[in-house]
N, C-alpha and C positions, 0 to 999 in steps of 0.2 A: 603460254598457250591461252586460248580464250577460256572464259568461265566454263567449268565442266557441265556439259548439257545434262548428264545423267544425275546431277546432284541438285539442280535448282528446281525443286518440286513445285513451289508456288507458281512459277511461270510456265509450267508444263501444261499440256492439254489435260485439263481436268485431273491436271494433276491436283430393371429396377423393380426389382420385385420385393424390396423390403417393405415391411408393414409399418405404418406410422399413423398416429391419430391426429396428425396435423391437417389443416385444410390444404387443398391441392396446390395452392400457389406458394406454399411455404416449405414444400418437402425437400427441395434441394439446397436450401439456404446454408446448411452446415457445410456443404461442399464449397459453396461460394466463399464462405468465410475463411475456410482453410486456404483457398487459393489466394484470397485477398491478402492474407497474412504473409504469404510467400513473396508477394510483390510490393510489400510495404516499403522496402528499401528504396525502390524507385519512386519517382514522383507520381504516385497513382491516386492522388487525392482529387483529381478532376481539374477542370479549368473554370475557376470562378469568373463569372461575368462573360463567359464565352460559350456559345452553344456548340453543338457537335460539328457544325460546319465552320467554326472559327469566327463567327460574327454574331452580333446580337448580345442580349443580356439575360441569357438563361443559365441558371446554375445547373451544374451537372449533378447526377444523382448522389455522388459522394463528395460534394463540395466540402471544403476544408472544415468539417464540423465533427470530427471524431473525438470521442472522449471515453474515459473508463467509468463504468457504472458499477456500484456496489449492490449486490443482491444478498439479502439475509436469508439464511436457511434454517429450517427447524431442527436439523441434525448436523452432525460433524460433516464438514469443517465449519459450519455455522455462518460462513461468509465467503463469497467469491467475487472476483472482479471480471467484468465482461466488457470488451471493447465494442462500442456501439457508435452509430451515427444517428443524428437527429432525423435523418430521412428514412430510417428503418421503421418497419412496423413492429409492434410489440410482439407479434407472433414470431418474428425473426429472432428476437431475443429469447423467447420461450424455446424455440427449436435449438438455439445455441446451448441453453442450459441442459436440455435433454441429452445433447451430444458430449458434454464435458465429462471427463473421467470421474470427477468428484461428485457429480450430480446426476449421473444417468440412471439412478434408481427412481428418480421422480418422473412420472408421466401424467399423473392426474393432479393438476394444481392450477392456481391462478396467481397473478402478481398484483400486489397492492402498493399504493403510494399514498403516504399520509393517511392510512386507514381506509382509503377508497379503492375499490376494485377497478383495475384498468381493463378496458376493452381490448381484446387481442387484435382487433382489426383496425386500430387507429395507429397513426404514426407517432413516434416517440415525441416529436415536437408538439403534438396536439394534447399531450398529457398535461393538465394544469399544474403549474409550479415546478416542472421538471428542470433540473439544472445539473451540471457535472458533479455537484456535491451531493446530489440526492441519493437516497437509498430506497431500493425496492425490496419488498418483503415477499418471499415465496410462501404461499399458504396452500396446504394440502386440501384437496377437495374430496367430498364423498364419491365413491365409485358408483357407476352405473354398470349394467351387465356388459355393455359395449366397451366401456373403459376397462373393465376387468379382463375381458377377452384380449384387448389390445395390449394390456400390461403383461399378461401371461405370454403372449407371442414375443413381446419385446424382451422379456427376461430370458426366454428360451434362446433367443438370438445372442444376447449378451453373454450368456454363460456357455455358449457353444453346444447347446443341447439339440439344435436343429440338424437333421440329417440332410441328404441331398434331396431336393424337391424334384418330382417328376412334373415338368411344366409343359402344358399344351403348346405354349408359344415359343419359349426359348428351347433350343435343342441341347444335346449333350455337350458339355464343356463350353457352353455359350459364354462369350466374353473372355476367353482365355488369353493369356499373354505369354510370350517367350522371352521378353526383354531381359529379365533378371537372370534367366538361365545362362545367357551369354556371359554376363559378368561373373556368375558363379563358376562357370567353366574356365574363364580366364584366370580366376584366383587359384583354382586347383591345378591347372596345367602350366601356369605362368613360369614356375621355376624350372620345369623340365623342358620347356621349348624356348628357342631363341626369340621367336615371335609367333603370333597366332596363325600366320600363313605357312608355317614351316612344312606341313605335310599336305598342302592343298593340291588336289589333282584336277587339272584343267579338263581332262577328257572323261572324268568319272561321271556316270549317269546320275540323275537326280534321285535322291533317296526320300521316299514318302515318309519315312520315320522321322525326318528332320522337323516335321510339323507337330510332333508330340512334345508337350511340356514335360518338365522334370516331374518325377513322381512326387506328389505333394507331401510335405512333412506333416504328420498328424499333430494337431494342437493338443495341449494338455486337457485331460478329461476332468471335468469339475463335478459331475453328478451322474449317477447311473441312469436315472429316469426322472422326468418331470412331465406329467401329462394330466389330462382330465381324468377324474375318477369315474368308475362305473356307476357311482351313486347319482350322477347328473341325470336330469336337471333337478333343482330343488323342488320339493312338493309345494303346493300353493300356500300352505300354512306357513312354511318357513320362508318362502319368498316374501310374504307380507312382513316378516321380521328382518328383512334386509339381506337374506342369503342370495348370492348371485351365482356362484359356481362352486364345485367341489374338485379339489386337485389332489393328486397323490405324487409324492416325491420319494425316491430311493437314493440315499446319500452314498458316498464312496465307502463309508464305514459299514454299509449293508443294512442300515436301519430304514424302515419304511414309515413315512408320516402321511396322514390324511389331513388336508388343509381346507379350511372353509374360506372362500372369498366372500367377504362381507362388505357392506357399503362403507364401513369404517376402515377396512384394510384386510389383512390376512392373519389367520390364527390357526394353530394346530388343534384339530378336533379329536373326539374320542372314537371315531369310526375305525373299522378294520376292514379286511377284505370280505368278511362275512357278517359284519354287524354295522348297522347304520346308526350313528349318534353324532350329529354334526355340531354339537355344542362344544364350547372351549374345554380343552384338556388342562386340568389344573395341577395334576400330580405326575411326576415329582415336582414339575413347575410348569407354569403356563408360558407359551411362546406366542408373541403377536407383534405385528409391525404394519405400518401403512404400505410398505413396499415388500413384495414377495422376495426380492433380492436380499433385503435386510433380514427377512425371516429365515431364509435358507442359511445365511451367514451365521445366525444364532444357533441353528440346528447342527451344523457340521463344521468342525475345525479344519478338516481336510479340504472342504470347499473353499474356505478362506485362503488357504495356501495355494491351491491349484488355480483359483480364480485370479490371483495376483500373477501367477506364471502365465496364465492365458492372456491377460492384459498385456504383459511384457512381450509375449510371442506375437500378438497382433499389432502392437505398436511398432514393431520392426518392419512391418510391411508398408509399402508405399500406399498412401490413401487412394491413389488412382487405381490400384489393384483391388482394394477391398470395397470401394464404393459400388453400389448397384446403380445401373443406369436408370434414370427417372424419365427422361424425355426421348429415349431412342431404344431401338431393339438391339440387344447385343448380338454380335456376329456369331453365327453357329458354324464352326469349322467343318469342312467336308470330309476331313479325316479325323477320326476319334479313336482312342484306345479301345481295345476289346473289353467287353463288360466283365470278363473274368480276370482282367489284369489288376495289378496292385493299385491302379488309379481309382478303382471303384470298390466300394464295399457296401453291398445292399444289405444292411443289417435290419433286424426287427426293431420297429419303432411304432408303437401304437399311436403316438401323437401325430404321425405323418398323415394319417387318415382323418385326424381331428382338425387339421388346419383349416379346412374349408369352413367348418362351423365357427372356428375362432375368428376367421377373417370376416365372414358374412352373417353369422347368426343363424338361427333356425329358419327364419323366413326369407333370408337373403335380401332383406330390404336395404342393407347397407350398400349393396352393389348395384341396385337398380337406380339408374339416374336418367333424367330427361336430358339426354345429350344435346338435342336440338335447341332446347331452351337455353342451356348453358352456353352453347356456341353463340347464339344470337345475342343474348344479353351481355356476354363478354365483349363481343364486337362493338356493342353500343356504349361501352364505357368511354368516358372522356379521354381525349388524346391531344389536349392542347399543350400541356407542359411536358418536359422531358420525364419528370417523375411519373406522370400519368401514362405516358407511352411505355415506360419500362414495366410498370405494373400490369398494363393491359397485354403487352406482348409476352410477358412471362406467364401470365395466366393462360393465354391462348396456346402457347407452346406446350404447357403441361396438359391442357385439355385435349389437344390433338393427340398427344401421346397416350392419354387414358382411353380415348375413343378407339385408337388403333389397337391397343391392347385388348379391349373388350370385343372389337369386331373380329380380330384374328381368332380369338378363343371360340367365338360363336361359329365362325366359318369352318374351323377344324371339326367341331362337333357335328355340324350339318353334313360335311363331307363324309364323316364316319357313320352317318345315319342315326345320330343320337337325338336329333330334334325333329319333332313332328311338323309337317308343313301345314299352312293354313288352308291350302286347297289340295287335299290328298287325292282327289279324283282326277286332277289334271295330269298330264304327262310329266315325266321327271324334270325336263328342262323348263317347264312352265311353272313349277312349284315355287311358292314364296314362303318366307319364314319371318317370324318376329322372335328375337331372342335378346334378352337384356336390353329391351327398348331400342333395338337396332333392327332395321328392316333388311332382309337378305333376299337376293335373287341370284339366279345363275347367269353367267355371262354367255348365254347361248340364245338362239332364236327360237324360244319356246312357243311363241304365238305368231310367228310368221312376219314380224315387222320388217325383217331384213331379207325377205325371200328373194327379192330382185337384186339385192346387193351382194349376195354370196352366202346367205343363211347364217349358220353357226359361226363361220369364219368371220363374217362381217360383224356379227354381234360381239364376238370376242374382242375384235379390234376396237369397236366403238366404246367398250368399257375402258380400255386402256387410254384412248384419246380423251374420254370424258374426264378421267382423273387428272390428266394434264391440263385440261381446260379449267377444272375446279381449282387446281393449284395456281394457275395464272390469275384467276379472279380473286382468290385469297390474297395473292401478292399485291394485286392492285388496290385492295382494301377500299372499295368504293362505298361511301356512306349511303345507307338506305338500300343496299343490295345484299341479299342473303344467299348463302349456299348451304346445302345440307352437308354434314360431315360425310365423307366418302372414303372408302377403303376397298381396294381390289386384292383378293387373296387367291393365289394359285396353289392348289393342294390336291394331291392324288389324281392328277389329270383333269381336274375341274377348276373352272374360274368362278369364284363367288364374289358378288358385290355386296358390301355392307354400307347402308346409309342411315343417317339419323332420320327419324320419322318427321316429315314436314307436316305441321298441323293442317288438316283439310285435304290431304292428298287422297285419303280414302273416303272422303265425304260424298254422299250421293247427291248429285246436283239436280236442280229442278228441271222439268222438261224445257228444252230450248237452250238451257245453259250448257256451256262446254266445260269439260274437266280441266282444261288449260285456258289461261287468260291471255296468253300472248304467244304467237308462233303456231306451228302445225299441231293440230289436235289428233287427227287420225291419219298419220303419215302426212301427206301434203294435200289430202282431199278437202279437209276442213281447216280453215285458218282463222285464228282469233287475233285481234289487234287492239287490246285494251290500252287506251292512251295513257293510263296511269304509269305504264312501264316505260314509256318513251324516254323521259329525262335520264333515268338511271341506265337504261340500255344504251343510250347515246354515249354516255361516258365510257361504258364498257367497250363499245364498238370503236370509239375513237382511239382508245388505248391499244386495242388489238388490230387496228387498221382494217376494220370491217366496214364496207361501204353500205350506206343506206340504199335500199333498192326495192323495187316492186316484186311481188310474187303473185301467182294466180292459183285459185282453188279449182276444184273439179268442175265448177260451174263457169269458169272463165272470169270470175270476178277478181278485180285487182285489189291487192292489199299492200300498202307501203310499210315495209319493216325496216328497222334499224339494226337487225341482227339476222343471222341465218334462220331460215324457216324451221330448221331442226332444233334451234335453241329455244327453249320454252320458258315462259314466265308464268308463275303460279302465285296468286294472291292467297296467302295462308289465312286460316281462321284467326291467327294471332295478329293479322293486319300487316304482316311483313311481306315484302316482295322477294320471292325466291326465283333464282335462275337454275334451270335444270337442263340436262342433256347438252353438254358443252363439247360434244365430239366433232362438231362441224363448225369450228370458229375460223377455219382457213379453207380455201378452195380445194377442189379435187386436183390431183396431178394429172391433168387431162392428156398431156403428151404420153405419159407412161400408160394410162388406161387405153388410149387409142391404139397403142402399139401392142399391149400385152393382155388386154381384156376383151375389147371389141374385136370381132372377126377372128377370134381364136376358138379352137375346139375346147369343149368343157374340160377335157382331161389335161390339157396343157396350158390353159390360160391361167392368169394370176388368180389366186383363190378367192378374192373378193374385190368389190368395187369401192371400198372405203379407203382408197389410197389418197390421202390428203397431204398437202404441203405442211411443213413444220413452221411454227411461229417464229423460230430463230431465222428461217430463210426470209420470211416477210420483213423482219427487222433489218436483216442484212441488206435486202433490196432497198428498203427505205433509206438506209445510210448512204447507199450508192446514189440514189436519187437526190438526197440532200446535198451530197458532195457536188454533184453536177449542177444543182441549182445555185449553190454558193459560188462555184467557179464561174458560172455564167453571169451571176450578179456582179462579181468582182470585175470580170472582163468588161461588162457594160459600164461600170463606174470608172474603170481605168480609161476607157475611151472618152467618156465625158470629161474626165479630168485633163486628158491631153488636149481637148478642145479649149480648155480654159488655162491660160498661161499665168494667171495671177497667183500670188503667194496665198491669198485668202482661199483661192480655189483649192490649192494643195492641202491646206489645213482642213477644209471641209471634206475633202476626199478621205483623209485619214480618219476623221471622225465617223464618216459614213461606213468606212470599211470595218470599223470596230463594232458597229451595231447593224448587222444584216437582218433584215426583216424576213422571217421564215413563214409569215402568214400566207404568202402566195404559194407555198409548197403544199400540195395536196396529193397524198398517195394512200389509196385504200383499194381493197379488192372485194368483189362480190362473191361470197362463198357459195351461192346457189346456182352459179352458171354450170352448165353441163350436168344438171341433175333433174332434168325433166320439166323445167319451167317453159311455159308457152306464152310468150308475149303476144298481145292481140293487135295493137296498132303498128303502123310503119315506124312511128317515132320510137315506140317501145322496142321494136325489133332492132332498130339502129343502135339505140343505147345498149341493148343487151349484147349486140355484136361487139361493141367497144369493150364492154366488160369482159367478154370472152377473150378478146385479144390481149387485154391486160394480164389475164390469168395465164395465157399461153406464153407471154413474155417472162412471167415469173418462173414457169416451168423450164423455159429455155435457159434462163439465167442459172437455174440449178444445174442443168446438164452441161452447159457450155462454159460456165465460169466457176461455179463453186466447187464442183467435184474435181475438175482438172486443177483448180487452185490449191485444193488440199493435197493432191498428189505432188504438185510442184513444191509446196512448202515442206512436205515430208522428204522429198528428194534433196532439197537444199539444206535440210536440217534446221529450218526455221521453227519447226515444232518437233518435240521429241517423239520418237517412234513409239507407238503404243505397245504395251507389254502383253496384254491378254485381250480376250473378247470384250470384256466390260470397258476397258480403257479405250479400245477402238470404237465401241458404240458411243461412248461419251464424247469422243473427239468428233465423230460424225454428227451427232446431235447438236453439239455446240456450233457447228458450221451450218446447221439447218439441213443436213442430209439424212434422208430416211434410211432405215435399215434395209429396205428393199433394194437399195443401190449397192449393197455389199458386192454383188457380182460385178458391177461396173468398177468399183474400187479394185477388186482382184484383177480384172482384165487390164486396167491401166497400170497396176503395179507390175504385172507380168511383162508389159511392153517396156518397162524401165530396166528390166534385167536385175542384176545382183543388188543394185543400190536399194531397191525396194522389195527384196526377197522376203524380209521379215513381215512387211505389210501384206504381201501376197499370201504367205503362209498363214498369218493370223486371220485374214479375211476368209480364206477357204476353210480353216478350222472353225471359225465362227458360224459359217453357213452350215457346215456339217453338224455342229453341236445344236444349232437351232432346228435343223431338220429332224435330228434325233428327238428333240424335245416335243415337237409336234407329233411325230410318229408314236413316241412312247405315251404321250397324253391320250392318244386315241385308243391305245391298248389298256390303259389304266382306268379310263373314265368310268366304265361300268363294272369294274372288277371289285369283288368284296375285299375289304381292307386286309384281312389275314392272308390273302393270296398275292398281295402287291409285291412283297419282297421276292417271291418266286419268279414273278414276271420280270422284275428289274434285273435280277441276277442272270436270267436266261438271255435277256436282251443284250446285256453288257458282254456276255460270253459270245454271242453271235457277232457283236461289233468289234470287240477288242481282244477276244480270246481265241481267234481262229488259228493263230500260229501255234498254239498249244494243242488245241483240239478243233480240227476243221469241221466237225459235225457234232456240236454240243447238243445234248438233250436236256430238257428242262427237268429240274428236281421236282419231286412229287411227294406230298404228304397224304397218304391214303385217307386218313381221318378227315382232313380238311376237304379233300376232293369229294368225299361222301357227304359231308355236311352241306357243301355248296354244289351239289350235283346239277342244279339248274343254272349254275353260273356260266359265264362266257370264258372259255379257255382257249381262245384263238392263239394266244402267245405260245402255247405248247408246240404248235406246228411250225413256228417261226424257224427259219434257217438263215445262216449267214448271207446266202444269196438273196433271200427276201429282204433282209435288212439293207443290204447294199443297194438293191433296186429301189426300195422305198426312199432311201436317203437321196439318191440321184434324182428321183422324180420330184421330191420336195424341194431340193436345191434349185432345180431348173424352174419349177413353178413359182417359187417365192422370190428367187433372186436372179432369174433369167441367166443362169450361169451353168455351163456344162462342165462337170468335173472331169479332169483328165483320167484316162483309163488306169493310170497307176495310183490314183488317190487312195485306193483301198490298202495298198501295200505301203504307202508312205505316211500312214497315220502315226502321229506322235501320241502313243497310247496314254501316257500319264497326263499330258496336257489336255487331251480331249476328254479323258475321264473327269478331270477337274472341271472343265467347262460344263459338261453335262450335269455333274453333281450340283454345281452352283445354280444352274438354271432350273433344276428340278427340286432342289432342297434335300438331296441325298446326303446322309452322313454315313460314310463307309468306315469299316474297320481299317485302322492304319497298319499296313504291313506291306512288304515288298511283293506285289502281285506277280504271279508267273505269267507273263504275256507270251512267252515262247517256251520251247522244250528245254532249252539250256537252263533257264531260270527255274523250271519245274523239277529238274532232276536233282534229287538230294545228294549232297556230297557224302562220301563215305569216309570212315575213319582211317583206313590204311594208307591212302596216297600221301598224306603229309609226312608220314614217317619214312616212306620210301624215297621221296624226292630229295631229301637232304639228310644223308646218313650222318654227316658230322654234326647235325643239329639234334640228334637223338638224346644225348645227355641232358640238354636243356629242357627238352620236352618231358623227359622222365622226372626232372626235378620239379616241374610245375604240375603236380598231380591234379590239382583242382581244375586248371584250365584244360588239360589234356583229357580229363574225364567228362567235362561238361560238353565239349564240342561233339564227341561221338554221340552222346545221348541226344543232343539237340538235333543232330543230323539224321539220326536213325528213326526219329519219330514218324516221318512219312516213309513207310517201308516200300511203298510203290510210288511210281511217278504220278504226280498230281494230274487229275483228269480234267478239271475245270478251273478256269482262272478265278471266277467268282462263284461263291455259294450263297445260298439264301441267308446264311448267318452273317455274311459280310455286310449286309445292309442293316446297319444298327438302328437307324432312325430316319424319318423324313420330316423336314420342317416346312412350314408354309413360306411361300415367297410373297412378299407384301409390297404393294404400291400404295402410298398414301399421299395426301394433298396438303400437308402442313406448309405454311408460308415461311419465308425467311424473315428474319428480323430486320426491318428497314433501318431502325435506329442504330443497331450495332454495325450494320454495313456502312451507314453514313459516317459514323465515327471513325471506322477503319480507313475509309477513303480520305476523310479529312486529314487524318494523321499522315497518310502517305503523301498527300499533296503538300502539307506543311514541311515535311522533310525534304521533298524535292525543291521547295522554295527556300531551302536553307534555314528554316525556322525549327531548328533541331529540338530545342527544349519543349516548345509547344507541340511539335509533332509527336514526341515521345509521350507526353501527357495524354494526348488524344488517342494514341495507340493503346496505352494502358487502360484508358477509359473504355475503349472499344472491347478490349479483352475482358474487362470486368462486366460489361454489358452482355457479351456473348455467354459468359459463365452464368450470369444471373438468369438470362432469358432461356437459354437452352439446357442449363445444367452442365456440369463438368464433362460428362461423357456423352458427346454428341459429335457427329461428323463435321458440323460447321465449326465447332470449337477446336477440333483437331486441325482443321485447315487454317484457322486464325493463329493457332500456336505456331504452325509451320511458317506462315507468312511473316509473323513478328520475329521469329527466330532468324529468318533470312535478312530482315531489315536490320536487326541488331548486329548481325554478323557484318553486314556492309558498313554499319556505323562503328565497327571495331570494338563492340562491347561483347566480347566472346563468352564470358561466364553466363551472361543473360541469354545469349543465343543457345548455349548448350542446355541450360535449364528448360527453356521453352521447347527446344527440339526434343528433349527427353519426354516431356509431357505429350508432345505431338505423337511420338511413337507409341506411347502407352495407350492413349485414347484411340488412335487409329487401329492398333491391334485389337482392342476390345470391341470396337464398334464397326469397323470396316473389315476386319479379318486379318489374321497373322500373315496371310499370303496375298493380300490385296496389293495392287500396283501402287496405290498411294502410301501404304505402309512401307513398302520396299524403298520408295523414294524418300520417305521420312528417315529411314535408317541411313541411307546414303548421305542425306543432309547432316544428320547427327555425326556421322563419321567425319565429315569435312570439318565440322565445328570442333569436335574433340581433337583432331589433329592440329587445328589452328591454335588450340589451347594448350598444346604440348603433351596431350595424352594419346600418343600415336598408337600404342599397343591396343588400347580400347577401341580406337578408330578402326584398326585392322580386324579386330574381332567382330565389330559391327558389320564391316564390309563382307567378311567371310559369311556371316549369317545371311546378309542380304543376297549374296550370290547363290547361296543354297536355295533360298526361296525363289530366286529368279529362275533357277534351273527347273524347279517344280512348275512355275507359272508359264514359262516360255520354252525352256530347253536351253541349248547352247547357241552362242553366236548371235545374240541380240545386238543391233547396232549401237545402242546406248551403253552397252557393257564395255565398249572400247574405252570410253572415258573413265569408267569405274576401274578397269584394269590398269589404265594409265595412272590414275590417282594412287592405286595400291602400290605401283612401282615407285612413284615419287615418295610415298610414305616410307617404304622399305629403304629407299636411298637415305632418307632423313635419319633412319636408325643405323645407317652404315652397313646394312646387309646388302652389299653391292651385287653379289652373285644372284641372290634371290630376286632382287630388283630387276636385274637384267632379264631374268626368265619372264617376269611379268611384262616388261616392255616388249619382249619378243612375241609373247602371246597376243598382246594388244595389237602389235604391228601385223601379225599374221591375219588376225580377224579383220583389221582395217583394210588390208590389201584385198581380201576376199570380197569385201563389200564395195569399196570405192575404186579399186584398181591400184596398180603400182605407181601410176603417174599422177595420183591425186595429191593436192596440197595437204590434205589430212594425213595421208600416208607419209608424205615427205616430213611433216612435222614430227610424226612418231619416229621416223628414221633418224631424224636429228637428235631426238631424245635418247633413242637406243644407242646411237653412236657414243654419246656422252656416257651412258651406262656401261657400254663395252670398255670404254677407256678406263673407267673406274674399276672394272673387273679384270684389268690387265689383258684385254683382248684388243691389242693395238691394230692388228690387221683388219679385224671385223669392224672396228670403230671407223677406220679410214674408209672402208668400203661403204658403210651405211651413211657416213657423212657425205660421201661423194654422190650417193643416190639422192640424198636430200638436196644437195647443191644443184644437181642437174634438173630436178623437178622445179625447184624455185626459179632457176634461171629460165627454164622454158615457160613457166606460168606467169612469172612476175617481172622478168627482165633483170638486167645487171644492177640497176639502181635501187632495187627494192631492199628494204632493211633486212628481210629474211635471207635474201640471196647473199648480201654482204656478210651477214653474221655466219652463215654456213661456210662461206669462202674462208673467212678468218679461222674458223674452227678446223676446216679441212687442212689448211696450211700447218697449223700447230700440231694436229694429230699425225699428219704425214711426217713431219720432222721427228716427232717422238717415236713413230713406228720405225723410222730409219735407224735411230739410235738403238732401239731394242733389237732390230734385225742384225745389226753389226755385232752387238754383244753375243747374240745367239750363234752367229757364224764363228766368232772367235772361240767361243766355248766348244763348239763342235770340232773346230780344227785341233784344239788342244787334246780333245778326247780321241780324235782319230790318230794323233801321233802316239798316244799312250797305249791304246788297245785297238785291235782290228774290229771295229763295230760299224755297221752300215748306218749312214745318216738317217735313213728312213725310220729306223726304230727310235732314234733320239728325237726326231721331229714329231713322231706320233705320240710320244709319251710326255711331251712338254707343250701342250696347247695352252695351258693356263699356268705359266710360271709364276712363282711367288716373288718375282723381282719387283713388281709394282712399277710406279711411274717415277721412282726416285733412285735409280742406280747411277747417279752422275759420278760418284767417286770411282766407278770401275771403268770410266771412259779413259782410254789411253791417249797420251799426247799426240801420237801419230794419226789418230782418227780425225777425219775432216770435220766432224761435228765439234770436237773439242778444240781443234785448231782454228776453225773459221767461225764458230758460233752456229750459223744456220747454213745448211747445205745449199749450194747454188744451183743444183740441178732442178729441172722442171718437175712438176707434180707427177706427170706420166712416167718420167724416168725413175723418180723415186719409188713409184708404185711397182714398176718392173723390178726394181732392186729388192723391195720388200717381199714381193711375191716369189723372188728367186728366179725369174725368167731370164736374167742376164747371166746366170750360172750355167755350168755345163750340164748339170743333171736336170734338164727340163722335165722329163717324164715324171720323176719323183715329186717335183715341186707342184705339179698340177693338183695333187691330192691335198696340198696344204690348206687351201681356203676352206675346204669342207671340214677339215679337222680343227682349223684355227677358230672357226665361228660355229660351233655345233648348235643347231636350233633345238635344244632340249626343252621340252615343255613339261613342267611339273615333275616331281619325283626325281630320284637320282639314278644314275646308270647302274 
């Protein structure tokens, strides 16, 4: 068969909170080093003399210059060896020392060479006199208060004294992984089960509990308490003498020590809980050390023992599980354990509330950063050499991550009402904030800017489009053009925009000066056109295919702009040129607006007029235009060549064809057409009409070509079918299709019938989920935060819990209702009918799609709950929710004992189990009244959209490696691929979505190169990173699991492969439900793997399940179905089902014959197999008849019973020795009768007892699915 579509993730459609005192560009180096060491066996040293594109003379960042460096230490072990490269900075080596087990007690030190201090920010190659034989000396530095705070934090982390942090940004169990749970389960159950699929149930519903990780094993405890002392801060007099902090520690032996943090280190002082004396304690002996870790080791012998155990415990864990993400937000699962479960233990810890001070100090100066200046100065770093580009991109990636982190925390506090606005007298939507040097505003139309475009709806969309525009500009990386850092946060029903503060944006201008230097100043009434912006804006517009065009202000004066009038240029007081408001870089979707905005009633028309085309569509259209241009040019040159018959002319023709001039191809669109511009002269009107026609063509191209093209590709299987709403959205966006066309996608999918049923179901589910999001946001927007969970629970009950309770009532807390008596409680009056109507209205308005009358009863509750939770940031308690009355009715204890009386002795012998179940079952003594309660909403996390660019350098190296392998330059290609991997890890950090995707891509390439161990290793990393950053149930994670299963099977580890597939299928059921088209391939692969393990019967069940699903999607006469019938026939033959095997092979043969003809290879192969299986079936049928006749002679028994009890005889395919000489098969070799005659003989229709034989096929080939009879 073809390559399994469900496993080839890279080709599918879109398929850190740790504290450190290092500069931002060095924080993830230890992760990079560990990864680099794992790939050292492969040629990962770079390509000397070759740049990332495979030409030129640029050394790669790790060109063959690795060596071991000796570092002398002041304490045991006194000397260590570190593997370094001359291209590394000294701070990288410093970070490596901090992370090594023998030296992690050091945090405040510098390195010296030949007695001279080395600057941390220089490359090792720039250190005078450095050679591979050189020795560096580690010299301990005096502490400052900041260094002491950082050291205390670090020691607390090292010794396991930090509890669970309650983080504003990361949710409960953020960054969890289930990967090693699978292998632990495989180890524990491997001996008792023949294979991991032994009890798999095809029809079993999805279990939400499958998303829970195993209960974590508690690490060894090393100390009872380590925290700041109540005697802090030091008095002025003692601060002058070098006192920095006071610490108290309680050891496992129960002794309490008060410790002074001094500039020289740490020592035990004379203080107690009620007496202050911070001077050194000398009796019975004095304890002091430069490192707090060393001091605690001196004080407690149990600490030394337990710390060693802790280190061993942590070293067993995969580093990818223990690393904290530095450049990405960890995924927060939508299902989390109950807070009262063994997963959590909220213990008393005074130091938890002290961490804010330890991280930021008393004045919080450590966290206040001028993000805008950092962004712009980092962008201005040199980027001529590869080394400079690596350093610059790495710094930018970390900076974007830090800014996103700070912006999200600020936005959450603003949404909760914790930050005071700068303009408190304005209306809520118009209020602005500054927090942590970041400017915040609401994504709503607070000042009426978008009144004519749709008000708040238009403003909300504009912020989303703006962040896309900022990301595009960041990716283009145009020299001299600056963008502010931008983040959009959706939280508690509100959209909040955070931006770095552009110097001069709040400056009061002189009379006559405009606030903006280029573009529209006050809407479109006043237009500025400072010529200083033209060169950089021209580069931007050329890249984005924006046409230079005139616009007119309210006076009718013409202004020639090279960008949209909505795109603004601001000359900052720092002299930099900033581009703002990038929400209109593409034209309006005029055909859609004419149909659904203009001439429509306000209640039914599209919610806003900000419906713009996507940039991907413009790029796609440009490619079409370029293809046409090239084809026309080639045709023209071909005709010219035909006119010239000379040989020289032919040569010239070839040379010309190889170099086609694209300078004549011009394609750009005017983004300001259909937006109120009024050309004045006839010439202007004519040109404007041409621009309008170009835009209309683009809109027509979207509706006539792109959308039907996507449907056609899905129907043919050229692209994998999306699994959930997110993957469907990504697929649409990749093709340039806006989400507003979900209704069109659903309508076209419906017209295709069963083939695109999955797409239709997903599109409708996505529309409903998005409608719920908008409706729920409107309810939450002005609700006090303590009431939010009550509103969410009631809304979910009205939407998903009506089968349990058709008339749910909102829960109520009298105290909260009294406290917020002036609050808005509209949600209390909400009924299921209101929710249903609101969703139908929203779906029609936003997607122009009318839901079928039965949609309300056809909801897939678990899948819709997941989609809404992911879109809103809900984290729900993981349990099996009662969506109907059968699930809500608690089982009682007596029925199990009454159903099976012969099982009573077994039950009574297992007292523990029999007692536990009745207790668990009788807890809910009455039937559950509501599906969701307020307590089920555990947490709400912010939904973040950010504008960080991709690393162009890493992408170029990856593409160069792929091209080299395609050109059969295998060694060079592998070096480039490993170089790309190293660049990805350095620039993004290990835990990042882009790193997960490159792991996946490289794993597939290595698999195709037949380097299976490398493929497995990379694929495992892809799974772990994807789980932690994208989510344990994301579509990309599931595909990564299926990839890994394929590679494990190819490496001979089939049991592990089956365990991985089982887990992936469990997640798949949660994400989509049953019957996804791509799961046909996965089920087929499972069957093949079971066959490889010689579990023929179980294999046959999986083939049957795969075939049944395939038939329901593609029909019985599809080549896909025929291929599966072919494989099922072979499986039936192996399972001793000869009649079923012949029947299935005949089905396959007939389809192949009809579809491909007699000469096709598939047809011929099926025909050969059919002949062989038929002859074999004849042989078995004769033996059965002989056996039957002998039994009839001995005892009077009806043949019906015999035939019914022997559908799966254990005779197998090798009973040749029982064939008698008088049998035609034994006498002549192969029966000469036709296949039809032989089939009649096999089926028994040539016998006298025809009625009885009609029942045989049903019994001979039972279509049992999962489980045993």
